[in-house]
N, C-alpha and C positions, 0 to 999 in steps of 0.2 A: 424717291434720289432724284424725276423729274421736276416733281413740285419743288426739292429744295434747286437745284438751276432756277430755274421759274421766278423763284427768291431774289435769290443771289445774284443773278445777271441775267433779266429779260430785257431793265430797261437801263442797258449801257447808256446810252446818251443824257439818263435824266441825274436828277441827282441819290446814291446809293442809299439803302436802308441805313437804318442804326440796325448794331446787334440789337437792343432791345424792344425793336420792331420785328425783325428777325423772329426773334424768340416766340413770339406773341401770336406771328401766323404762323409757326411750327404747335402750336401749341394747340389753334385753331384745329388744325389739319387730324391732328393727335383727336382733337373730341368730336371733331364734324365725320369723320371721312369715313366712307363702308367699306372702303376696298384695303382689304390685312396689310396686303404692298405698299400701298401707300403711309399706312399706319408707321410701320415697320421704317419704311425712310424715314417720314417723321423724326420714330427716337432715335434714327441713327445718326440723323444731324444734329439732334437733342444733347447726344451722347460728343460730338466733335468739339459744344458752343458748352460744355459747361464743362472746361477746365480753366478758362479765359470768361466766360460770361458765367461765374458760379455762383455768382448772390443773384443775376438776374430768372437762371435757369432754376434756382432754387425755389423762386419768390412765385414762377407762374407755373414751371413744370412739373413742381411736385403732386399733384392732385391729380393731375393725367397721367402720370409716372405707377401710380397706388393703380390709377383705374385700369390701368393695359393690365396690374399685377395680376386682377381680380377677375378681368374677361378674357384675357388672351391665350389662355394660361395651357393651350393647346399648340401656339409654334414657339417655339424654342427661343427664335433668333431673334422675334422683340422682347419675350422676352431677359433674355443675356441682355439684350440694349435699355431697355428699363434700370436693371441691376445694376449693370457701370455707369447709366447716368447717376444714378441716388449712391452713389460709392463715392463718384467723384461732387458732390455737393456737400456731402456730409462728413466725407473725411480730410483732415488738415498734412496729410502728410503730404498730399503734389503739391499743397500751398508753401510750403515748406521745403519742400525740395527747389522751389524756386525764386524764393526770397535771397537778395544780395547779402553780407552780413549785418555791411552800414543798414538794412532798412529792417531787420530781422527783431532788433528790439522793438522801433515803434508798431510793428504792428503784427505781431505776433500776440497779443494779443486781442484782434480785433478780430486774427484768422481764430480764434479758441473759443472766441464767444460764436461766431457764425456758425465754425461745427457743432456747438451745442443748440442752438437754437433752431437749428435745422433738425436735428435728431430730435429736441425734444417736440416738434410738429407732429415727426410722423410716430414716435411712437404714442403721440395722443391719444390714439386706437391702438387698443392693446390689439386688436385684430390687426395692424400691419405686419404685427413681430411673429404672429402664430401663422401670419399669411406668407412669410419669410419663412421661417420655419419649415412648413411644408416642402419648397424650393429643393429642400438642402438635403431632402429625401428623393431626388430626380439625378440619375444617374448622368445625367447629359451636362458633358464640359462647359455649355455654353451657361448651363446655367447655376450650377452646380460652384462653381469656381468666383463668380462672382458674389453667389449670397453666402457665402461664408465670410468675403472681404467685408459685405455688408455688416453684418450682423457684428466680424470685429472691431470697425467701424465705429456703431450703435455703444457697440459697448467702454471704449476707449470714451465716446462722448460722455456718456450716462450709463455707468457702471450700474450702480445700485437696482434706477429706475428699469433695465433690464433686463438683470439676474430677478428682480421679482416679477418676469410678465415670463421668461422663461422659468422660473421653476411653479407659477401654479397653473401651467400652458400642460396638457395632458402630451408626454412621453417628451416632452420638449427637449429633456439634457440626453434621453434613450438615442432621440438623431444624431445631434451631436457629437455623442461617442460615436457612431457609425464610422465618420471622416476617420479613424485613425488607421481603421478596417481600408479602407481606399487604396486599389495599385499604385495609382496616380500620386508624385510624388509630392507634385504640389499643394495639389489639393491634405494629404495628407498631412504637410508640413504647415500650410495655412489654417489648415484645423486644430494645431498645435497652438501654435498663438492664440486661436480664437480659445480653446479653452484657458488659454491660460490668461487671459482677459474673464474667462467667466466666473472662476475659479478666486479669482482676487476676495480679500475678506469675503465672503462668503462659508463660514460652514458646512449651512445645511447643501448647498451646492456641492461643496468639496467631499463628503460623503459619500452622496450619489456616486458622482461620477468618480471616484473609490469604488465602486461596490458593486461600478458596471466594467470590474475587470479596466482598469487602468492603470494599474503597476502594472499587470502581465505585458501589455500592450506596448508601454511607455521602453521598461525594460527592452523589450523585442529588440526596438524598433534603436535606443540607443547598442543592444550588442548586432547588429544586422550594421551597422553606423562607424564599428569599432570601437567602440568603449570611447578614453578617454582618446583618441589618435581623431574620432569621428570632424564633421564639420560643423557648424552652427545648429544642424536641428538635434546633434547630442546637448548643443547647448541648449536648445528651444524646451527637449525633453526635460533635462534637469530642473528648466524656472519650474516648469509647472509641476514634478514631484514634490519642490518645496514649499509651491503653495498650499499644495495637497497634505502635506505632512506635520508646515511648521502655525504652532500652540494647537492642531487638533488633535485629543488625546485616541479617538474613537482609531483617526487615520491609520494613525503610530503604530494603535494596537494589532487592526489588520493588518499592517505592513510584517509588523515580526513572524504573527498567526501562521500569515501565509509565506512563511521562510523567501524572502524577498529579499532580508539581512545576506545568506548566504548568498545569494548572484551578483552581492555591490564588490567581493571579494574579488572581479578578474580588471576591475576597474583599476587594481593600483596596482597591477604588475608590473610592473619598469624595467627596461633592459638594463644588463650594467652597461650600455651605453649611450647613455646620457647627454652626449652631445646634442644641439641646434635644436634644442628644444622652440615649435610654433608656436605663434603668440594662442594659437586658438587651442592648443592644446594644455598651455596652462590657464586657459578661461575655464576650461571644464572640465582640467582636477580640482583646480580651486571652487568651484560649485561641488563635483563629487564628496570633496571631503567639507562643505560647510553641509553638505545632505547628512553626512554622518552626524556632524553635530547634534543636527537638529531633532534625531532619535534621541540625545546622549547630554539635552540640553539642561541644567540643574533646575531651567523656569519648569520641566514637565515633572509631572507627580511623580515620586522618589522609590514606591517599587516600579511603575513603565520603563524609569532611565536605569532601573537593577536588573528588568530580566533584557534590555536590546543590550548593556554591558555584557552577561553573560556571550549570547549571544554570536558577540564579536568577536567574543576570546572563541568560542566557540569552534566557530568556524572559520577561523586562521583569521580576520578580517584585522583585529589588533595585529598580528603577527608582520601580516603585510607591512601598517601602517608602519611600524617599530623600521622595515626595514629599507622603505624609502627616507627613515628619521636618520639611519644610520646611513644614505649610498653619499653617494660622491658627484658634482655633477647636478643636482636638485636648485632648480633654481630658488633664491631669495625668498621668496612669496610665498611658492608654494610648499617649502621647508617650515616656512616662518607656521602659514597655516595647519601643517601636519603638526605645529609643535601643539599647538592651539585644541586640534580633532585627537590627539595624542592626550592630551590632557583634559576632558570630557569625555573618554570613553573610562579613565582609571580611576575619574573622581570619585573615592565612594565604595570601589567595588574592591574587596579585599583579593579576589582572589586574583586580580588583572593587576592588581599592585604587587603581587605576589613575580607575575611574570615581568614586568616592567624592568624590577629591579635583575634579573636576571640575565637582562639585555646588554653585550657587549659591545661596545664598537669594534671595527674591523683592525684594528691598529695591531701594534708590534711593541710594546706584551699588551694583551688585550685589556682593555678598562669598560668599566661599568658605563653604560650609557649618559645615565645621572648623572660622572663626575664628568666627561664632556657637555654636559650641557648649561654647569656651574662653571665649567671653563670658559665658553662663551657667554656668560649672565656677567660674569666679575671683569671681563676684558671689554676698554672702554673702546674699542676701533670700529666694535660689532652692533649692527642698526642696533636705532633704539625699539624699535618694535619686534625683534627678534631678539633682545629680551627683555623684554618684555611676558613675552610668550616661554620663557622659558621658566621664565618668575611663577608663571603658572603652573607650569608645567610640573615643577615643582611642591603647587603648596596643592596642588591635588594628586601627586605622591602620597603625600602627609595628611589629605582628610583621611580621617575616621582611621587614622589608618598607625597605633599603638605600633604595632610592629616594626614599619619603617622609622617610626623619628624613636624608634630605641640602635636601632640603626644609625640615624647621622650623629645622635651626638653617642652612643659609643667610639664613634670614629675621631672627637676630639681627648675623650677621658687620658688619663697618661699610659694607665692599661695596656692600653689596643692600637697605640700611631707607631707608624715606622720609623725604628733608631735610623734604618739604613740610610732613611732618604729618597730611596728607590722609586714610589708611585706614590700619589699626587689622593688624597684621599679627600671626602664632599665636607668635612668639617677643617679641612688646614684650609679649602679653596673658600669657603663661608670666610672663618677669619683671618686671611690675607683679604676679599673682598672688604672686610667691616674696616677696615684700619685701613685702607689704599689711598690716594689722594683723589681718587675720580668721587663725589660726591652722590652720583649716582649708582653706582659699585653699592657705596653704603649703607644709602637706603632698602639697594635689593635685597645683601648679604645680610641686613637685619633682620626686614620682615621674613626671609626663609628659616632665617633660626629661633624668629617668633614663632612660626609657625609649625617646627619642632619642637616648642615647647605647648603646643597650644592643650587645655585642656589636658596636662598630664604632669601630676603632683613628681613624684618621682624621679621625671627629667629634671623638673627643674629641681631636686635638690642635689643630683646626682650632676648637674654645669653647674653648680658650685664646685665642686673638685678641679676643675680646667684651669691650669697654672698656664701663663703664655712669659718667652724670655724675652723682655723687652731691648737691649742691648746690653754687651757683652761687661762683662761685672754686675752689674745689679742684678741683688738677685728676680725672681720670678715674681709678676702679680696676676692676681687673680682676673678673669677673664672678669667678671663684676667689677672689677676697679679700675682695670683697664676701660671700658665701658664710661665708666664713669668721672676717668680720668682726660677722656678726647673730649666728655661732653661741657666741658667746663673750661675746654682752653678758645671757646668761642670758634669753634666753623661753621663750616655754611649749612642756612636753615633744614638743605634737605636732610643733609647730614645728623646734623642734632636731631630733627621727628623722624628720622630714624630708630638713632638708640633711643629713644625715649619711650613707641612705641614697644621696644624690642625691652626695654625695663619693666613698665607697667606689666607687658604680657607673665612676664618674665614675675617679678613681686605679686601679685595677683594668686590670691587666694595660696601666698606660701609664708607662713608666719616666716619658718626660716631663711628663706632666702629675704625677707624682709629686716631680719633682725640682723644677715648678714652688711644690709648696704645701711642701715642705722649707727651699724659699726666701728663707721669711719665718719668717725668728725664732718669731715667738711663738707658733705651731700648733705645733710640739711641746711648748713648756712648758706648755701650755693642757688640749693631751689629755693625758698623762703624770700633773696637777695631778686633771682631774676624778676618769681611775678609781684613784688613788689613794685619795680621798673615801670618807670612811663614810657615803653617803648615804640615804636613805630607797627601801622600793623602788619609787618612782615611777622615780626616777634611776635606776632599777641599768637598767634597758634602754636610759636614755644612756651609762651608764660601757658595755655591751658595746660601743655601738654607737663608742665611740674608741673603746675598744682592739679593733675590726675594723680600725679606720684606722688604725690607727700601725700595724696586725701589715699590712697591704697597703703602707705605707710601708715596711717592712724589707723584704717578698717582694718587690715590685714595684720597689727600690732597685737606681742603677746606679754606685753609689759613684761618684755627678759630683759630689758637693759635701763638701770636704772635712768640713766638724763634722758633717756628721748620713752619712757611711756607716754599711753595714749592723751591723760592730760597735762603733760608736760607738752605735747606737739600742738597740742588745743590752742592753751598761752601762747605758744610765739605764737601762731595765727592771725590769733587775737589779737597782740601785741605790735607786731610787727606788719600783719598784713591787714586784718581786719576780715574776719566773714562777709561782709557782703561782700566785697573786693574782693576775697578771694572765690565766692561761689561764681563772681561776674566774669574771672579767668577762669574758671571751668567752662560755663559757657561759651567758649568763643569756640570750643571745638565742635560741639553739633551744632553751631551757628555757620560754619565756614563753609564754603559753595568744595569744594576741592571735600572735604567732608562728605556732604548730601548726596556727590559724588560718584565716588566709592560705594557707596551706601548702597548702591540698586544693583548690583550685579557682579558676582566673585570674580573675573575677570579682568584684569587689568587694565585698561580700557587710558590714557592720555596723550590726548594732544603733543603734547611738549615735555620734556625731561621736566624742565621746573615745574609743571603740574601736579607729577609726582610725589602725591605729599603720604595719602591714606590707605591703608590696605581696609578692602570688605572686612575678613574677619575683628578689626582690630574696630570700629566702627560695631562692631553687637557687640563688645568687650564695654566701650565706653559709655554704648546706653547703657549697660546692664552695673555700669557700675556708678554713674553721675547720682542716679536720687539717693544711693545707699552711703554714698560718701556726705553728701549735702545732708543729709541727718547726724550721721556721726559727729560731723564737725561744730552743727546745733544742740546734742548733748551735754547736761550740765556733766562735773565731777558726781554727784550723787545718781544722778540718774546712770551712767556709767560704771560704778559700785552697784547699784542694784541689778541692777543689768547683768555683773561680771556675780552675783550674789545666787539670781536664781537662773542663770545658767549652768552653775557648781552646780544649788541644789537638783535642775533640772536631769544634771549629768548620772550624778547618784542614783537616781529611780532611774535614769534611764540603763543605768546599772542594772536596779537592782531588778528593773525590767526584764532586762535582757540576760537577766542570769535565770530567771522563772521560764521564762522566754525556754530556755538551751534547757532547763531543766523538763519541761513540758513537750519539747521535743523529743528529748532521750528518751520520757517515759512513754511517750506516744510510738513511738523508733520498738519501745519493748513491747507495747497493748503489741502494735501490729502478727509483731513475731510468731507473740505468745495467742495469739487468735490463727496466725498461720497455721502452727502446730497444734492448734485445738480442730481446727478443718482437715488438716492431714491423718490425726489421733480418730478425727467420725470416718473420714473413707476407710480407713486399716480396719476402724470396726467393723463398717458396712460389708466391705468383704469379707471379713473372718463369717460375719452371719453370714451369708451367702455362701462365704466354702461350706458350712455346719448346717445348714437344710440341703444343700446339694449331694454333700457325704451321705446324709443319716435316709432321704432319699434312695440313697445308690445303695446301702444296707437291706432296708427294706426289700427291694427289688434283688439283692443276692440272696436273700433269704427266701424270696420266695420262685425265686430258681431255681434253689439247692431243695428245697421239699420235693417241690415239682419232679425234679430228679428221681429223689426217694421214689416215688410216690408209682416213675416210669419204670426204673429200674426190676419192683418190691411184680411188677406188671410183665417185667417179662422175663423172670423166671418163671413167676408161672407157667406163665406160655410156653418154656422149653420142653418144661416135665412133660410137660400134658402131650406135647409133637412127642417127642422122645415116645413114648409108652404104646401111642397110635402109632409111628410109623414100623411096628411089627410085616419081618415078610416072612411068611411059607414055605416060602420056594424060587427057587432059580433056576432062568432056562441058561438055556447053551446062545442063547443068542440076546440076554439079560449082559453077559459080560462084554465082549465087544462095548454096550453104549456104558455100560461101568468103564470102563478104559477112559471115552471120548468124553465124558465129566468127568473121568478124575483128571486132565489131561486140561480140562480147561476150568477145574479149580484150581490146578495149578496156575493156570497164567493168572487167574484172577488175584491167588495169592499172591505173584508175585509185584501184581499194580499196588495192594493193601499196601505192601509192607515199604515199597515208594510212598506210598501215602504215608504211615507215620514216620518217614524220615522224616518227611516236609514238614508234618505235624510236631513234631522234637524240635525241628530247627526254630521254630517259630514259637513255641511254647519260652528254649532258651532265651528270645530274644525283648518276649514278652515278663521275664523272670530279669532282666536287666534293669530298668525303671526306679522298679521297686527295692534293688538290691542296692543304685545309689542314691535314692529316696534317702534312706536309710542314712547316712553319708550329709544331707545338707545343715543350712540354717533355717532359723525361725518362717524369712524373707522368703524363702524355696518350696519351705510345705504349705503355705499358702494355696500355692498354683500346685502341688501334686497329685490334692485329688480328681480335678477333672483330669489330666493324663490318664491317672490306674484307672479312673471309674470307664475312661472311655478301651484300656487295658483289658477290661475286666470283662468286658463288654463282649468282643472278637474272642476271648477266651474263654467264655461260655459258651459262645456260640459254637466253638469251635469242639469243644466238649463233646455239646448237642450232635452233633455229627458222626462227630467218632466214634459214640455211644451206639448208636443209631447203627455205625455200619459195624462193630463188635459181636452189636447182638443178630444182628440177619446174619453173620461170619459163623457167630458161637451157635448160632439154631445147622444154619447149611451142615457147621464140622459135625455134631449130633446124626443131625438125619446121614451123613458120611458115615462115622462112630457104626451108627446105628447095619446102615445096613453089610460094610463089610463084617461086622461080626456076623452076621447072618449069612453074609454069601461064604463068608471060609465056614459054617456049619455045613453048612448044600456042599462045598466039597470033600468036606472031607465025608463023609453019609454019602455021598452020592457018587459015582463016578461017573467020571466027565471025559469025553472021547475026544482030549487034546496030547501031543506030548511032551514030551517028563519038561524040554524046555518053555515050553508054553507056561503052563501049573507055576515052574523057579521065578517066570520074569514076574507073572500075577502078583504070586508072594510075596518078591522084594519091593514090585512098585505099590503094594501095600505098604509093604514096615515103610518104606519110606514115608508115604503119606500120614502113618502113624504121628513120624518125631515130625514133620511140619505142620501137625495140627497139636503134638507139644510144645510148639514154636507160638505161636499163635495163639495159643492157652498163657503164653509167658509172659506176648506180648500184652495180654489182652491183663493181665493179674500187672505190668508196669503202667498201666492207663489210671489203674484205679490209684493204684501211689500216686500216679502229679496229683488227681483226683486230693487226695488228702492232702498234697501240701499246698494248694491253692485253698483251700480251708484253712492253710494258716496262714499264709498269706492277708484271707480277708478280715482274720485274726487282730492281726500288724495293726491295718487298717482303723479297725475298729477302736483300738489305745491311741494310732494320731488322733485318733479324734478329739482323743477324752483329751490330750494334751493342748490341743485345739482349743476345746473349752475351760482350760486351764490358763490360758494364756491369753483370748477374751475380760477373763474377768478378772487378772490383772491390770489391765489396758481402760477397764472400764473406769478401776481405782485410779489410774494418772491421770484419768478425764476429769472425774471428782474434785483432783487437787488443784488443774489447773482450771478449774471454772472457780473455787477458793481464790487463789491467788488473780485472779483476774478481778474477782467483786474486790481485793483486796484495793488493788494499784487504782482502779475507778474512784473510793472512794479519796486517798490519797490526792489525785485527778482532781475530785468539787474542794479538797481543802484551800490546793495551789492557787484554782480559779477566786474563791473567794481572799485570798488573801491580795490575787494577781490585780481583783474586781476594787479594795480600800485601796493602796495605789493611786491605780486610774483614779480615784474621787479627790486623792493629796495632790495629783500630777494637775486633775484642771482645776483646782483650785486655784494653783502656783499660778498655772495657766491666766485662769482671769484676772489676777490680783496685777501678773504683766500689764494683757489687755490692759486695765483699768489707769497701767502707767503710760499705757501709751508705746508700750515696747510691741517692735514684731517679738513672734514667736514662733519656731523652727518645730514641728511636729515629725519624727521620724515615723511613726506607721503612716499619718495624712500622706508624706509621701508618696510612702511606698502602696497607697491605696490608690494611689493616681490621679486623678481629674478630681476628687472628694479633698485632695488636697490643695487642689487648685483655686479653689473654691472657698474654702476656709481661709485663705491666706487673703484672697479678695476681698472678703468680709472682713478679716482685718484691718487692712487697706483703709477702710470707709470710714470705719469703726475711727481709724486715727484720724482723719479729714475731718471729721464730724467734733 
């Protein structure tokens, strides 16, 4: 600063130095001074002079300032001054603010050139931009904020070049993304502006920024600032989001997959009190609506648009937009943009179109939203842009929506018109607009009605039933007749263009409508008169459309009217108009400027109502029909006859082929059914074989178990007889009597336990008997499942029998032993006197008698168990009989299988015969098609069109042969 005072005010008495001299001295000071304070003061002085002496500072000081950035990195203050000075040199914003309105036009170009030139000098060395990126990593406010502003100015001046340098710089874009996380709002907001410039028209940088979590951060900022109620920061964030998403399919898919569409719903939550919308809120909401349209634009890939449309419906965004649409107090431009947004959200999406059809306006009584919008479209007091938006909404509602088309046309049919007149339907509004005195309403209604008939031949025929009451006392006339009547009355050009577009759409691909049109004898003379006249440029468009309508009447004519057959109409053209003149007038349509504008995009956008002439879908129809009508007009009668004959023969052959195709289709279905039956029988056969194998193994197991039981029973009987012989007693002692009493008590207890166990086994045997009894009454399907259950029951039964037999055998041995001991005891008592009282002897005798009774009951139960064993043997015999019956069933199924195989062989033979016959028919068809191609006729092949792309290739080859 001392140096600056010395330079600027040292020699006050002498001449003052000029600005250039001062700047030169300051630059020398920056370059030569060794003290950091002196260099800092010099750079600060250059900063103060850079606004007034921009050119001089830029030319002399830029190299020194860049050198300061390279060498004095440790001092944030001098770096901040250097960055501010470079910003003042490069940016044009300061100059624009200081210029007066009178000087703006003269100096604007010079200012832009000056900033661009300085930018080019700075970025000539790529290291300068890389160095600037490193300073953006500094947290110091004095360094980071000037760096952000300087880089933004560089991008404004030389955007593509700076973008490329940043793109190749390591982590260049990532460093800039950190600006959005800065806690200082000034830097964060300027960072948003920087990213706006950085992402402009560069898809690669847009993808990098998007994948650096830009969507999340920007949506957070918008939410923090208050959504649509926020300030200019929200506007900047929305502009940046548009840069990232517009024409970038990758980012759009990433935005949808990241569930960011759901976060857009709160933007459109408008309160009931819509009074006092600020200008910033209108701007913000307008940009939000545009962002929604970016995601569902008709220019996007159809798959991506469809997925976004469905996401908007499921998250409630479409419902929120419809709420704004029906709200009161919404500004006109917001309402118009909302209508356009809803249009593209529902376009071609059936679920969204169905929802929109169900939306009602909050009126009394409620009216469908479509009807309310159509009332605005046919009202000439409404703004022009709003009427265009409503027309676009109606077109999008009917786009690929046959259900919606049918609902609109049904409101015109006599059976569905409300006789009370309490409610106005969409059809009535369209008819009212079609015949009103306002030409714009005529055009809009005609185009809207044409979209209701687009690619729907059934509705075109139904619309012929519509009758209109023109005046009291006169008979009603058809809608088609009324359109031609108004057309012949010489109304405005816009009205006639709209009616002609409606008639062309109506008659195309509908021979019945052509017949109705030709039935009115005044129509053809009117068309030929219009085409033949030499009118001004304004009427050339009407002449071209009249030529198109006449050409459609020829091309889709089924020759049902004697006076208006194809040949007679072509003779009429040749006599009254001339073929060359007719084709020239037909070409007026595609050569017109309005036609080219309408063909660019589906949305009707016109600078003024007078330019509203063509519809986007109609331009597609013209492009499709222009060539075929030209060929149809130039064909001779002989060629027409040959073509008709070939068409008839082709139709006959097609019918034959179709018949045989149906026969083959039926036979294929029968074959499939037979194959399924054979497969099911095979599976049943395999199941039966498996069941038989299992049953055989079970029977063998039962036999083995039975033999084993017999052997075990024989051995146990021998053991019992030997044991009874050995257990003889020679004498009994008195002390043995007490022991025998104890043993008798123990055996009593054991006997009770055995009786309880026998009861449990009896109940188990009864439960095992039940499945066998139930199995005797079931059908064959249940018999296949029985052996497995029976096998398990038999296994359990035999196990229980084994345990019971072992227990019975042990009990029998014990009983025999007790009987022998008892008899010996009685003998001893009878022979030897025992010193006991009479009462004691009586007790012993009575207890012995009781024991004999219990032993007899135990023997009786053993006999019953043997009877149970016999019954189980009988069940085994019944299982064997069931096995024999299942074997016979398998034999029957094998015979049925043999018969089915014979029938299958016979049906295959019949199919081969049919294929040979089809091959002969195909050869004949190919020969006829070759004749047609030889004659230069276009041939349509159903099989080729069904096969997709192959058919398109054949048509292209036919076209090349015709041109040759």
